[in-house]
Every structure is written in C-alpha cells, then in structure tokens.
N, C-alpha and C positions, 0 to 999 in steps of 0.2 A: 165552506167545507165544514162538515159536522164532525166533531171529534167524539170519541166513544162515550165520554162521560156527560155529554150534553143533556140527555134525558134525566140523569140523576141530579144534575145541577138545576134543571127546570123544576124538578120535584122539590128540591130544597127551597127554591124561591117560593113555591106555593106553600110549603110548610111554614116558612118564616112569615109569610103574609097572613096565613090563617091564625097562627099563634099570636102574632103581634096585634092583629085586628081584634082578636078575642080579648086579649089583655087590655088594650086601649078602650074597648067598649063594654067591658065587663060581660062578656058573652062566653058560652061554651064553644070549644073548638069545633065540635060536630055541627052546631048551629051555624057557625061562620062558614064552614065547608059547604053546607047545604045552600047557604045564601050565595056563595060564589058559584056553585054549580047552577043554581036557578038563573043567575044572570050571565052565565057562560064566562065568568071572569077567569076561571082556571085556564080556559082556552086562550083568553086574551093575555094572561100572564105568560103562557108558553110562547105565544107569538111575539111578545114584547121582550123576550129573554135576551135577544141580541143586544138590546140597549140596557136592560135592567142589570145584566150580569156585570156591567162595567161600573155600576153604582154600588153604594153601600146597601146592605141587605134591607135596611129600613125603607129604602125606596119602594120595595115591593108592597109594604104595608101602605105607604102613602098612595101608591098607584091604585090599590084596591079601594081606599077611602075616596079617592077622586072619582073613580069609575062608578062606585055605588052611589055617590052623591048625584052624579049626572044621570044614572039610570033610574033612580028613585024619584026624580022630579016629575 
C-alpha cells in the first residue's frame, strides 16, 4: 500500500544521495544529479525505496556509489 508521502520521501532519498555523493567526491550537486540521470539511478533509487527507507539515509549514498561503480566498469 502506498501512503501519501511516499513520493516526497523518495525525493528526499534522492536529495540525500545527490548531496552526499557530491560532498564525498568533491563534485557539484548538479553534476551528480546529471550523472544519476544518465545512468538512470534516480529511477533505481525510487524502485529500491521500499528497502532503503528502512535504513539510515547514508545508505542512499552508498547505494549510488555501488551502482555507479558497477555501471562504470
């Protein structure tokens, strides 16, 4: 069952992932967002939200790092 704030929470997960990844990798947030869009990671974050929302917000950052490492090989 989807509750009414789920899309907002999914957006928060993406914001945390973008800002965290940008900070960890000394990048601009816009560049990170573009990178996530290029590799469709925004969509992947939304689809993984059912699991990620039960974890610490930092898990979103680590998820992005793992997926980018895998996709850029």
